[in-house]
C-alpha positions in Angstrom: 69.3 189.9 102.3 72.6 191.0 103.6 73.5 194.4 104.9 73.1 197.6 102.8 74.9 200.9 102.4 74.6 204.1 100.4 76.6 205.0 97.3 77.5 208.3 95.6 74.5 207.9 93.3 72.1 208.3 96.3 70.8 204.7 95.7 70.8 202.5 98.7 73.0 199.5 98.0 71.3 196.2 98.7 73.1 193.0 99.6 73.3 190.1 97.1 70.1 188.1 96.9 71.1 184.7 95.5 67.4 183.8 95.0 67.2 186.6 92.4 70.3 185.1 90.7 68.7 181.7 90.4 65.4 183.3 89.2 67.3 185.1 86.5 69.1 181.9 85.4 65.9 179.9 85.4 64.0 182.6 83.5 66.5 182.6 80.6 66.7 178.8 80.6 63.0 178.8 80.2 63.3 181.3 77.3 65.5 178.9 75.4 63.1 176.0 75.9 60.2 178.3 75.0 61.7 179.4 71.7 62.7 175.8 70.8 59.2 174.6 71.5 57.8 177.4 69.3 59.3 175.7 66.3 56.8 172.8 66.8 53.8 174.6 68.2 50.7 175.7 66.2 51.4 179.4 67.1 53.1 181.5 64.5 56.8 181.9 64.7 60.0 182.5 62.6 60.3 178.9 61.3 57.7 176.1 61.6 58.0 172.3 61.6 55.9 170.6 58.9 53.9 168.7 61.6 52.8 170.7 64.5 52.0 169.5 68.0 48.8 170.9 69.5 49.7 169.6 73.0 52.4 172.3 73.3 49.7 175.0 73.4 48.8 174.5 77.0 52.4 174.8 78.5 53.2 177.7 76.2 49.9 179.5 77.1 50.6 179.0 80.8 54.2 180.4 80.7 53.5 183.3 78.2 51.9 185.7 80.7 54.7 185.7 83.2 58.0 184.8 81.6 58.7 188.3 80.2 57.4 190.2 83.3 59.8 188.1 85.4 62.7 188.9 83.2 62.0 192.6 83.4 61.7 192.4 87.2 65.0 190.7 87.7 66.5 193.1 85.2 65.3 196.0 87.3 66.8 194.4 90.4 70.1 194.0 88.6 70.0 197.6 87.5 69.7 198.6 91.1 72.9 196.7 91.9 74.7 198.1 88.9 73.8 201.7 89.9 75.4 201.2 93.3 78.7 200.4 91.7 79.0 203.7 89.9 80.0 207.0 91.3 77.3 209.1 89.5 74.1 208.5 87.6 75.8 209.9 84.5 78.6 207.4 84.7 76.2 204.6 85.2 74.2 205.7 82.1 77.3 205.9 80.0 78.6 202.4 81.0 75.2 200.8 80.7 74.7 202.3 77.2 77.9 200.6 76.0 77.1 197.4 77.9 73.8 197.0 76.2 74.1 198.6 72.8 77.5 197.2 71.8 76.2 193.6 71.8 73.1 194.7 70.0 75.1 196.3 67.2 77.3 193.3 66.9 74.4 190.9 66.7 72.7 193.0 64.1 75.7 192.7 61.9 77.2 189.3 62.7 74.5 187.1 64.2 71.0 188.0 63.0 71.5 188.0 59.2 71.2 184.2 58.9 68.0 184.2 60.9 66.6 187.1 58.9 67.5 185.3 55.7 65.5 182.3 56.9 62.6 184.7 57.4 63.1 186.3 54.0 63.2 182.9 52.3 59.8 182.1 53.9 58.5 185.4 52.4 59.7 184.5 48.9 63.2 185.8 48.8 65.0 183.9 46.1 68.8 184.6 46.6 71.3 182.9 48.9 72.6 183.8 52.3 75.7 185.6 51.1 73.8 188.1 48.9 71.2 188.7 51.6 73.9 189.2 54.3 76.1 191.5 52.2 73.5 193.5 50.1 69.8 192.8 50.3 69.4 192.5 54.0 70.5 196.1 54.5 67.9 197.6 52.2 65.0 199.5 53.8 62.5 197.2 52.2 64.3 194.1 51.0 62.7 191.1 49.3 60.7 188.9 51.7 59.0 192.0 53.2 61.6 192.4 56.0 62.8 195.9 56.9 66.1 196.8 58.6 66.9 197.0 61.4 64.9 194.0 62.6 66.3 193.1 66.0 64.2 190.0 66.6 64.6 188.8 70.1 67.1 191.5 70.9 64.3 194.0 71.3 64.7 193.3 75.0 68.1 195.0 75.0 66.6 198.1 73.3 63.8 198.2 75.9 66.2 197.6 78.8 68.4 200.4 77.6 65.5 202.8 77.2 64.1 202.0 80.6 67.5 202.4 82.1 67.9 205.8 80.6 64.4 206.8 81.9 65.5 205.6 85.3 68.7 207.7 85.2 66.7 210.7 84.2 64.1 210.1 87.0 66.8 209.8 89.6 68.4 213.1 88.5 65.0 214.8 88.5 63.3 213.5 91.6 66.0 211.9 93.5 66.4 208.2 94.5 65.0 208.6 98.0 61.7 210.2 96.7 61.2 207.5 94.1 61.9 204.7 96.6 59.6 206.2 99.3 56.7 206.8 96.8 56.9 203.3 95.5 56.9 201.8 99.0 53.9 203.8 100.0 52.0 202.8 96.9 52.7 199.1 97.3 52.7 198.7 101.1 51.1 195.6 102.6 48.2 194.1 100.7 48.4 196.8 98.1 51.5 194.9 96.7 49.1 192.4 95.1 46.0 194.5 94.2 47.3 197.9 93.2 49.5 196.5 90.3 46.7 194.2 89.3 44.3 197.0 89.0 46.7 199.5 87.3 48.1 197.0 84.8 44.7 195.6 84.0 43.2 199.0 83.4 46.1 199.9 81.2 45.8 196.7 79.2 42.1 197.2 78.6 42.5 200.8 77.6 45.1 199.9 75.0 44.2 196.4 73.7 41.8 197.5 71.0 43.8 200.5 69.9 47.5 199.5 69.9 49.1 196.2 69.1 52.3 194.9 70.9 55.0 195.4 68.3 58.4 195.2 70.1 59.5 198.2 68.0 60.1 200.6 71.0 58.4 203.6 69.3 54.6 203.2 69.6 54.6 199.9 71.6 52.3 201.3 74.2 50.9 197.9 75.2 54.4 196.5 75.8 55.6 199.5 77.7 52.5 199.6 79.9 53.5 196.2 81.2 57.3 196.0 81.0 58.3 199.4 82.3 56.3 199.0 85.6 57.8 195.5 86.0 61.3 196.9 85.5 60.6 199.8 87.9 59.3 197.4 90.5 62.5 195.4 90.3 64.6 198.5 90.8 62.6 199.5 93.8 62.6 196.0 95.3 66.3 195.8 95.0 66.7 198.3 97.8 63.5 197.9 99.8 63.3 195.7 102.9 59.6 196.8 103.4 58.7 195.5 99.9 60.5 192.2 100.6 58.6 191.9 103.8 55.3 192.5 101.9 56.3 189.8 99.4 56.9 187.3 102.2 53.6 188.2 103.9 51.3 187.7 100.9 50.9 184.0 101.6 48.5 182.1 99.3 46.7 185.0 97.7 49.0 185.4 94.7 49.0 181.7 94.1 45.2 181.6 94.1 45.0 184.5 91.7 47.6 182.8 89.5 45.6 179.5 89.4 42.3 181.2 88.6 43.8 183.4 86.0 45.6 180.5 84.5 42.4 178.6 84.1 40.8 181.5 82.2 43.9 181.7 79.9 43.8 178.0 79.1 40.0 177.9 78.5 40.1 180.9 76.1 43.1 179.4 74.2 41.4 176.1 73.9 38.1 177.6 72.7 39.7 180.1 70.3 43.1 178.6 69.4 45.8 180.2 67.4 44.7 183.2 65.3 41.0 182.7 66.0 39.5 185.9 67.4 37.1 185.6 70.4 34.3 188.1 71.1 35.5 191.4 72.5 34.3 190.7 76.0 36.1 187.3 76.1 39.3 189.0 74.6 39.1 191.6 77.4 38.7 188.9 80.1 41.6 187.0 78.6 43.9 190.1 78.7 42.9 190.7 82.3 43.7 187.1 83.2 47.1 187.3 81.5 48.0 190.5 83.4 46.7 189.0 86.7 48.6 185.7 86.1 51.8 187.6 85.1 51.9 189.7 88.3 50.8 187.1 90.7 53.2 184.4 89.4 56.1 186.9 89.7 55.1 187.5 93.4 54.9 183.7 94.0 58.3 183.1 92.4 59.9 186.0 94.4 58.6 184.5 97.6 59.8 181.0 96.7 63.2 182.4 95.7 63.5 184.3 98.9 62.4 181.4 101.1 64.2 178.5 99.4 66.9 179.7 96.9 68.6 182.6 98.7 71.9 180.7 98.9 74.9 180.3 96.8 75.7 177.2 94.7 78.5 175.7 92.8 77.3 176.6 89.4 75.6 179.9 90.2 78.4 182.3 89.2 79.3 180.4 86.0 75.7 180.2 84.9 75.1 183.8 85.8 78.0 184.9 83.6 76.7 182.7 80.7 73.2 184.2 80.6 74.0 187.3 78.5 76.0 185.5 75.8 73.5 182.7 75.7 70.6 185.1 75.4 72.3 186.9 72.4 73.1 183.7 70.4 70.3 181.3 71.2 67.5 182.7 69.0 69.4 182.7 65.7 70.9 179.3 66.4 67.4 177.8 67.1 66.0 179.3 63.9 68.9 178.3 61.6 69.2 174.8 63.1 65.5 174.2 62.7 65.5 175.5 59.1 68.4 173.1 58.3 66.6 170.1 59.9 63.3 170.5 58.1 64.4 169.0 54.8 65.9 166.0 56.5 62.5 164.5 57.3 63.5 163.4 60.9 60.8 163.2 63.5 59.8 166.1 65.7 61.1 164.6 69.0 64.5 164.0 67.4 64.6 167.4 65.8 63.7 169.1 69.1 66.6 167.2 70.8 69.0 168.2 68.1 67.9 171.8 68.3 68.3 171.9 72.0 71.7 170.3 72.0 73.1 172.5 69.3 71.7 175.6 71.0 73.1 174.7 74.4 76.5 174.0 72.8 76.4 177.4 71.0 75.5 179.1 74.2 78.3 177.5 76.1 80.7 178.4 73.3 79.5 182.1 73.3 79.9 182.2 77.1 83.5 180.8 76.9 84.3 183.3 74.1 82.9 186.2 76.2 85.0 185.1 79.1 88.3 184.3 77.3 88.6 186.5 74.2 89.3 190.1 75.2 88.0 191.8 72.0 84.8 189.6 71.8 83.9 190.1 75.5 82.0 193.4 75.1 80.4 192.3 71.9 78.9 189.1 73.5 78.1 190.7 76.9 81.0 189.4 78.9 84.3 190.6 80.3 87.6 188.9 79.7 89.0 187.1 82.6 92.3 189.0 82.7 90.8 192.5 82.5 87.4 192.1 84.1 86.3 192.4 87.7 86.1 189.4 90.0 83.8 186.5 88.9 81.0 187.5 91.3 81.1 191.0 90.1 81.1 190.0 86.5 78.0 188.0 87.1 76.3 191.1 88.3 77.1 192.9 85.0 74.6 190.8 82.9 71.8 192.7 81.2 69.0 191.1 83.0 70.3 190.0 86.4 
């Protein structure tokens, strides 16, 4: 980490950590691969290939517990850096609201309707895309049992905005220094591993038989109990040399926890695959293992990023700028491309390759449009080259950096 200073918001300004940049890029690249693989896996998803591959269950099960926690941690870290660039918390909240909700609104109107139409067709909707896009998709309870708004993968932007507003309110109420000091005391030393494991595990057990995870913001207590602490940890880590030191000192313990928890996750998924419901005790053990794996893998990845990836690279800035646009467009492109390929009868490996290539091309096109087209930039999560800040600064503006 480079040197730090203090801004008008009262938030200590950390130096750039390139390892976090690379973690963010890798996390969203994994997200694209994960969603593409879901087309062919036995797990339920938006659109399914006629012939499903059971071997995908193991890699999907191993990545599921930690991929979203990692994204929220790096998002919190990014939020810390973005606060430092604003004069006041109020200014930060205003800019962040536009930054996150403008792409969400644009995607709901212009990008998600084809994906929602594919979903509706699977639910029995008889009409074509044009009618759904212009009329039926906007009804409260349209055919195909889909309500509006249905933000699909963009629930993450809604959650990130909500958590950011909560952070801004907490900083106004308690002060940045008090929040930072309290978190550092709570997570000092060995407690960095065990306190979150105990707290997150207890919350998951308390909620698992009462509330489902819905990604609907209101009432998603299971999701908030995991994602909000991860986001908050990222915010605190972004300005805390003591916590970085604790990450470096944890040694092999997080890796051991991750391996043991991963074995439990795999065994349970193998014994009760898909929608099969295990006994309550086994389900509780599985949820605890998922929480333990999620937190411990995050610590392992942070340590590896700090030790081996905290350096700039030729493609880091460009890839960093591409993440937000790629995140916005990748999901509907995967769904629509897969739905179009199913009637062709091609094999699953060829279909996966086509889906991946089309998706990457669409992501590259969205990133280029966000960079070059002034009016599209705020709608796709970018800044036009002529009007925006320097490239390195633009990279820091992504939603989950």
